[in-house]
C-alpha positions as CSV (number, residue, x, y, z in Angstrom):
1,X,3.8,-3.8,5.8
2,X,6.5,-2.9,8.0
3,X,6.6,-0.9,11.1
4,X,8.8,1.1,13.1
5,X,9.9,3.8,15.7
6,X,10.1,7.6,14.4
7,X,13.1,9.9,14.7
8,X,11.5,12.7,16.2
9,X,7.7,12.8,17.0
10,X,4.9,15.3,17.6
11,X,3.5,16.2,21.4
12,X,0.8,14.6,22.9
13,X,-1.8,17.3,22.1
14,X,-0.8,17.2,18.2
15,X,-1.1,13.4,18.3
16,X,-4.6,13.5,20.1
17,X,-6.0,15.5,16.9
18,X,-4.0,13.3,14.4
19,X,-5.3,9.9,16.3
20,X,-9.2,11.3,16.0
21,X,-8.3,12.1,12.1
22,X,-7.1,8.8,11.5
23,X,-9.4,7.0,13.5
24,X,-12.2,9.0,12.0
25,X,-10.7,8.5,8.1
26,X,-11.0,4.6,8.6
27,X,-14.7,4.5,9.6
28,X,-15.5,6.8,6.7
29,X,-13.9,4.3,4.3
30,X,-16.3,1.1,5.7
31,X,-19.0,3.6,5.8
32,X,-20.5,2.7,2.6
33,X,-20.0,-1.1,3.6
34,X,-22.8,-3.3,4.7
35,X,-22.1,-6.0,7.1
36,X,-21.7,-8.4,4.6
37,X,-19.1,-7.1,2.5
38,X,-17.0,-6.0,5.8
39,X,-17.2,-10.1,6.7
40,X,-15.8,-11.7,3.4
41,X,-12.7,-12.7,2.7
42,X,-11.6,-13.2,-1.1
43,X,-8.3,-14.8,-0.7
44,X,-5.6,-15.6,1.8
45,X,-3.6,-12.5,1.5
46,X,-6.7,-10.0,2.2
47,X,-8.6,-9.4,4.7
48,X,-12.4,-8.5,5.8
49,X,-12.7,-4.7,6.2
50,X,-14.2,-5.9,9.6
51,X,-10.7,-7.2,10.7
52,X,-8.8,-4.2,9.4
53,X,-10.8,-1.9,11.6
54,X,-10.1,-4.3,14.3
55,X,-6.6,-5.2,14.1
56,X,-5.6,-1.3,14.0
57,X,-7.4,-1.4,17.5
58,X,-5.9,-3.8,19.1
59,X,-2.8,-2.6,18.3
60,X,-3.4,0.3,20.5
61,X,-5.0,-1.6,23.2
62,X,-2.0,-4.4,23.1
63,X,1.4,-1.8,22.9
64,X,-0.4,1.2,24.4
65,X,-3.3,0.7,26.9
66,X,-2.6,-2.6,28.5
67,X,0.6,-2.0,29.6
68,X,0.2,2.2,30.7
69,X,-3.6,2.7,31.7
70,X,-4.0,1.5,35.1
71,X,-7.8,1.8,34.9
72,X,-8.1,0.0,31.2
73,X,-10.5,-3.4,30.9
74,X,-10.8,-4.6,27.6
75,X,-13.9,-5.1,26.0
76,X,-13.0,-8.8,25.1
77,X,-10.0,-10.9,26.3
78,X,-10.7,-13.0,23.5
79,X,-9.9,-10.2,20.8
80,X,-6.0,-10.9,22.1
81,X,-6.2,-14.0,19.8
82,X,-8.8,-13.4,16.9
83,X,-7.1,-9.6,15.8
84,X,-3.4,-10.4,16.4
85,X,-1.9,-10.4,13.3
86,X,1.8,-11.3,13.1
87,X,2.9,-10.6,15.8
88,X,4.5,-13.9,17.7
89,X,6.0,-12.4,20.6
90,X,2.7,-11.0,21.7
91,X,0.6,-14.4,21.6
92,X,-1.1,-16.4,18.9
93,X,-3.0,-15.4,16.1
94,X,-6.3,-17.0,14.4
95,X,-5.3,-18.4,10.9
96,X,-5.3,-15.8,8.7
97,X,-6.7,-18.0,5.4
98,X,-9.8,-18.0,7.8
99,X,-10.6,-14.6,8.7
100,X,-13.9,-14.2,6.6
101,X,-15.0,-17.1,8.6
102,X,-15.3,-14.9,11.8
103,X,-18.8,-13.9,11.9
104,X,-19.3,-13.0,15.6
105,X,-17.9,-10.4,16.5
106,X,-20.0,-8.5,14.0
107,X,-19.3,-5.5,12.4
108,X,-21.8,-3.5,14.6
109,X,-19.7,-5.3,17.7
110,X,-16.5,-4.2,16.0
111,X,-17.6,-0.4,16.0
112,X,-18.2,-1.2,19.8
113,X,-14.3,-2.4,20.2
114,X,-13.3,0.9,18.4
115,X,-15.0,3.4,20.3
116,X,-14.1,1.4,23.6
117,X,-10.2,1.7,22.6
118,X,-10.5,5.2,21.1
119,X,-11.9,6.6,24.6
120,X,-9.8,5.2,26.5
121,X,-6.9,6.0,24.7
122,X,-8.0,9.9,24.2
123,X,-8.3,9.6,28.0
124,X,-4.2,8.5,28.1
125,X,-3.6,11.3,25.6
126,X,-5.6,14.1,26.9
127,X,-4.4,13.7,30.5
128,X,-7.2,11.6,32.1
129,X,-6.0,8.3,32.4
130,X,-4.1,6.8,35.2
131,X,-0.6,5.9,34.2
132,X,2.1,3.3,35.1
133,X,4.7,4.9,33.0
134,X,5.5,7.7,30.4
135,X,3.5,8.2,27.2
136,X,5.3,6.6,24.6
137,X,4.6,9.3,22.1
138,X,6.7,7.3,19.3
139,X,4.7,4.2,19.8
140,X,1.3,6.3,19.3
141,X,2.7,7.6,15.8
142,X,3.7,4.2,15.0
143,X,-0.2,3.1,15.4
144,X,-1.5,5.8,13.4
145,X,0.9,5.1,10.6
146,X,0.4,1.8,11.0
147,X,-3.5,2.0,10.8
148,X,-3.1,4.1,7.7
149,X,-1.4,1.0,5.7
150,X,-4.6,-1.0,6.6
151,X,-6.5,1.8,5.4
152,X,-5.1,1.3,1.6
153,X,-5.6,-2.4,2.6
154,X,-9.1,-1.8,3.5
155,X,-9.2,-0.1,-0.3
156,X,-7.3,-3.0,-2.1
157,X,-9.1,-5.9,-0.2
158,X,-12.1,-4.4,-1.2
159,X,-11.8,-4.5,-4.6
160,X,-10.9,-7.9,-4.6
161,X,-13.9,-8.9,-2.7
162,X,-16.5,-7.1,-5.0
163,X,-14.8,-8.0,-8.1
164,X,-15.9,-11.7,-7.6
165,X,-19.4,-10.4,-7.5
166,X,-20.7,-10.5,-11.2
167,X,-23.2,-7.4,-10.9
168,X,-19.7,-5.3,-10.4
169,X,-21.2,-3.3,-7.4
170,X,-20.3,0.3,-7.3
171,X,-18.1,1.4,-3.8
172,X,-18.5,4.7,-4.5
173,X,-19.3,7.3,-7.6
174,X,-16.9,9.2,-8.9
175,X,-16.5,11.9,-10.8
176,X,-16.6,11.4,-15.0
177,X,-13.5,13.0,-16.2
178,X,-13.2,14.3,-19.6
179,X,-10.5,12.1,-21.7
180,X,-7.5,13.6,-21.8
181,X,-4.0,12.8,-24.3
182,X,-1.1,12.0,-21.8
183,X,2.2,13.7,-22.3
184,X,4.5,12.1,-24.6
185,X,6.9,10.0,-22.9
186,X,10.2,11.7,-22.1
187,X,13.2,10.6,-20.0
188,X,14.8,12.8,-17.1
189,X,18.9,12.0,-17.6
190,X,20.7,11.5,-14.3
191,X,24.5,11.6,-14.5
192,X,26.5,8.9,-12.5
193,X,28.1,9.3,-8.6
194,X,27.7,8.8,-5.2
195,X,24.0,9.4,-3.8
196,X,22.5,8.8,-0.4
197,X,19.3,7.3,0.1
198,X,17.3,5.7,2.9
199,X,15.4,8.2,5.9
200,X,17.6,10.2,8.1
201,X,16.1,13.2,8.7
202,X,13.3,14.5,10.5
203,X,9.5,12.9,10.7
204,X,8.1,9.6,11.0
205,X,9.7,6.5,8.9
206,X,9.6,2.8,8.9
207,X,12.6,0.8,10.1
208,X,13.1,-1.1,6.5
209,X,13.4,3.0,5.3
210,X,16.6,3.1,7.6
211,X,19.7,3.7,7.6
212,X,20.7,6.4,5.4
213,X,23.8,5.2,3.5
214,X,25.8,5.6,0.7
215,X,25.0,4.0,-3.1
216,X,27.1,4.2,-6.5
217,X,24.6,4.7,-9.5
218,X,25.8,4.4,-12.7
219,X,23.9,7.1,-15.4
220,X,20.6,6.4,-15.8
221,X,17.1,8.2,-17.5
222,X,13.8,7.7,-15.9
223,X,10.5,8.2,-17.8
224,X,8.4,11.4,-17.2
225,X,5.1,9.5,-16.5
226,X,3.6,5.7,-16.1
227,X,2.8,3.7,-18.6
228,X,-0.5,3.9,-20.0
229,X,-3.5,1.7,-20.4
230,X,-3.3,2.6,-24.2
231,X,0.6,1.8,-24.3
232,X,-0.1,-1.8,-22.5
233,X,-3.1,-2.5,-25.2
234,X,-0.4,-2.2,-28.0
235,X,1.8,-4.8,-25.5
236,X,-1.1,-7.1,-25.5
237,X,-1.7,-6.4,-28.9
238,X,1.7,-7.6,-30.4
239,X,1.3,-10.6,-28.6
240,X,3.3,-9.7,-25.5
241,X,1.8,-12.3,-23.0
242,X,2.6,-15.2,-25.8
243,X,5.8,-14.4,-26.2
244,X,8.1,-16.3,-23.8
245,X,11.4,-14.8,-25.0
246,X,10.1,-11.1,-23.0
247,X,8.7,-13.2,-19.6
248,X,11.4,-14.2,-16.9
249,X,11.1,-17.6,-16.0
250,X,9.0,-17.7,-13.0
251,X,6.6,-15.1,-14.6
252,X,6.1,-17.1,-18.0
253,X,5.1,-19.9,-15.9
254,X,2.6,-18.1,-14.1
255,X,1.1,-16.7,-17.5
256,X,0.9,-20.3,-18.6
257,X,-0.9,-21.7,-15.1
258,X,-2.9,-18.8,-14.3
259,X,-4.1,-17.9,-17.9
260,X,-3.2,-13.9,-17.7
261,X,-4.4,-12.0,-20.5
262,X,-4.3,-8.7,-19.2
263,X,-4.0,-6.8,-15.6
264,X,-6.1,-7.6,-13.2
265,X,-9.8,-6.7,-13.3
266,X,-9.8,-5.7,-17.2
267,X,-12.9,-7.3,-18.6
268,X,-14.2,-8.6,-21.8
269,X,-17.4,-6.9,-22.9
270,X,-18.5,-8.6,-26.3
271,X,-15.3,-6.7,-28.1
272,X,-14.7,-4.1,-25.6
273,X,-12.4,-3.8,-22.9
274,X,-13.7,-2.6,-19.7
275,X,-12.0,-2.5,-16.0
276,X,-13.8,-3.3,-12.8
277,X,-13.2,-0.1,-10.5
278,X,-14.5,0.8,-7.0
279,X,-17.0,2.6,-8.8
280,X,-18.0,-0.5,-10.9
281,X,-17.1,-1.5,-14.4
282,X,-16.1,1.3,-16.7
283,X,-14.6,1.6,-20.1
284,X,-10.4,1.7,-20.6
285,X,-9.3,5.0,-20.6
286,X,-5.7,4.9,-22.7
287,X,-4.6,7.8,-20.7
288,X,-4.9,6.3,-17.5
289,X,-1.9,5.0,-16.2
290,X,-2.0,1.1,-16.4
291,X,-2.5,-0.4,-12.7
292,X,-3.0,-3.8,-11.2
293,X,0.0,-5.5,-12.9
294,X,2.4,-8.3,-11.4
295,X,6.3,-7.6,-11.2
296,X,6.7,-10.4,-14.2
297,X,3.9,-8.5,-16.3
298,X,5.6,-4.6,-15.4
299,X,9.3,-6.4,-16.2
300,X,7.6,-8.1,-19.7
301,X,6.7,-4.7,-20.9
302,X,9.9,-3.1,-20.2
303,X,11.6,-5.5,-22.3
304,X,8.9,-5.4,-25.0
305,X,9.7,-1.5,-25.1
306,X,13.2,-1.7,-25.0
307,X,13.5,-0.1,-21.2
308,X,13.8,-1.7,-17.8
309,X,12.4,-1.0,-14.7
310,X,14.0,1.5,-12.5
311,X,16.1,-0.1,-9.4
312,X,15.0,1.9,-6.0
313,X,17.9,3.6,-5.6
314,X,17.2,5.3,-8.8
315,X,13.6,6.0,-8.5
316,X,14.6,7.8,-5.1
317,X,17.2,9.7,-6.3
318,X,14.7,10.9,-9.3
319,X,12.1,11.2,-6.5
320,X,14.3,13.1,-3.5
321,X,13.7,16.6,-4.7
322,X,10.5,16.2,-5.9
323,X,7.1,17.4,-4.3
324,X,4.8,14.8,-3.0
325,X,1.7,15.9,-4.7
326,X,-0.6,13.4,-7.2
327,X,-3.6,11.7,-7.2
328,X,-4.1,10.1,-3.6
329,X,-6.7,8.6,-1.1
330,X,-7.9,12.1,-0.9
331,X,-9.4,12.4,-3.9
332,X,-12.1,10.4,-3.2
333,X,-11.4,8.5,-6.9
334,X,-9.8,5.5,-6.1
335,X,-8.1,5.1,-9.2
336,X,-5.6,6.3,-11.4
337,X,-5.9,9.7,-13.0
338,X,-5.2,10.5,-16.9
339,X,-1.6,12.4,-16.6
340,X,-2.2,15.9,-17.1
341,X,1.4,16.7,-18.8
342,X,3.0,17.0,-15.1
343,X,5.9,15.1,-14.0
344,X,4.8,13.5,-11.1
345,X,6.5,10.3,-9.1
346,X,3.7,10.4,-6.1
347,X,0.3,9.0,-6.7
348,X,-2.2,7.3,-9.1
349,X,0.0,3.7,-9.0
350,X,3.1,2.3,-7.5
351,X,6.0,1.3,-9.5
352,X,7.6,-2.0,-9.3
353,X,11.6,-1.5,-9.3
354,X,14.1,-4.6,-10.0
355,X,14.8,-4.3,-6.3
356,X,14.4,-7.3,-3.9
357,X,13.3,-6.1,-1.0
358,X,16.4,-6.9,1.5
359,X,17.7,-4.9,4.6
360,X,20.0,-1.3,3.4
361,X,23.2,-1.9,5.4
362,X,23.6,-1.6,9.1
363,X,19.5,-2.5,9.2
364,X,18.7,-3.7,12.5
365,X,15.2,-4.2,13.3
366,X,14.1,-2.6,16.6
367,X,14.0,-4.8,20.0
368,X,10.3,-6.4,21.2
369,X,7.7,-7.2,19.6
370,X,7.7,-4.2,17.3
371,X,10.1,-4.9,15.2
372,X,9.0,-8.5,14.6
373,X,6.9,-7.4,11.7
374,X,9.2,-6.2,8.8
375,X,12.4,-8.1,9.0
376,X,10.9,-11.5,8.9
377,X,9.6,-10.2,5.6
378,X,12.9,-9.4,3.6
379,X,12.8,-12.7,1.6
380,X,11.1,-13.4,-1.5
381,X,9.5,-9.6,-2.4
382,X,10.2,-6.7,-4.4
383,X,10.0,-3.5,-4.0
384,X,7.3,-0.5,-5.3
385,X,7.2,3.0,-4.7
386,X,5.5,6.2,-4.9
387,X,2.0,5.5,-3.4
388,X,-0.8,5.3,-5.2
389,X,-4.6,6.5,-5.4
390,X,-5.5,4.4,-2.2
391,X,-2.5,5.7,-0.3
392,X,-3.1,8.6,2.3
393,X,-1.5,11.8,1.4
394,X,0.6,12.2,4.5
395,X,1.3,8.6,4.5
396,X,4.2,8.6,1.7
397,X,7.5,10.3,1.2
398,X,11.0,9.7,-1.2
399,X,12.0,6.9,1.2
400,X,8.8,4.4,1.6
401,X,9.9,1.4,0.5
402,X,6.6,-0.9,-0.4
403,X,6.9,-4.5,-1.0
404,X,4.7,-7.5,-2.4
405,X,5.4,-10.5,-3.7
406,X,6.5,-10.9,-7.4
407,X,3.3,-12.3,-8.7
408,X,0.6,-9.7,-6.9
409,X,-1.7,-7.8,-8.5
410,X,-4.3,-6.6,-6.5
411,X,-2.3,-3.5,-5.4
412,X,-2.6,-0.6,-7.5
413,X,0.9,-1.3,-8.9
414,X,1.6,0.1,-12.4
415,X,5.2,0.8,-14.3
416,X,7.7,3.4,-14.7
417,X,10.3,2.9,-17.0
418,X,14.1,3.6,-16.9
419,X,17.1,2.8,-19.1
420,X,20.5,2.8,-18.7
421,X,22.3,6.5,-19.5
422,X,25.1,7.5,-21.2
């Protein structure tokens, strides 16, 4: 995940209010979880919910309280090592694949750590703390956006963990929705031209969204909605996972090695297909956007459909004049919703683009440890756009660049088709 500095920042009183909101949301997400739920780790790429709670706390302690709060006393000095992630400039880190082996501190102790840091942070934000310098509002805003990223990871990592339980446990019940007919697939046409993409305006942005720059885009068309479960079932029924001509070489190798036969979390229950969700095992809804597919699966589907994946520049050009509206974390569903006919580009599922995750022209990471987190991941990853049902609503924007390895499937990742224009 990227971290960087905002171009403009709110006042400290606004940040204090937002600090409470963001920190409370993390605890709301973890409230249904037992201590055991919060400790287990299902794979090296995922982290326990308890670790996410502690790491986001470590961020505020490390980059704000320790350097600025003259009276601050850490609750436990060992946490500086346990809950560092990738910040080599700050110090060593505990081995990521073994985070689930750290049973102590437990979930309750992590809650005490959060309360300790929260109290000191509010003293800092509300003018009660003795300071060693000016309060860097930009770093506070960064920490809040960093925590929002981890809120999404709490949900994606938890889903991967619970899916290993054959009782298909329910994280949170969700309201049953009537079946709908998705809108017919249609295309929005865009003419060729020189466009500007990237963040260049007011408000927060991560460093990988900048600088704003010009790109030449050939004429293209973008689908009005994501690919649905029903459409993906047609791909499977037509032998999509058995036809090497549809797949990139690395993708076809993974299909064979990992025995992929459908998206992650799809289950075979007798003759019927079901899907594991954060509300337990549910029947597939053909109208929902398909999700939990890798870049390779998205690319193969696009070839089968006679289309392609969009570039990230094409997606941003299409999204630049669209409202940030859709199905986000705040809905409480934590699952893609059937389309209602609205041509939304945000929410439900992150969509894979065909663009490698690389720096924009003129990109320079910030100095120091803060700038370390992002640029070193600009290799071997693909860009996703648009946010998902697990993304906080206020966290997403048209310039936001998410990125994952092309074989990743545990994120809420889906498909939106593009094609060349005329």
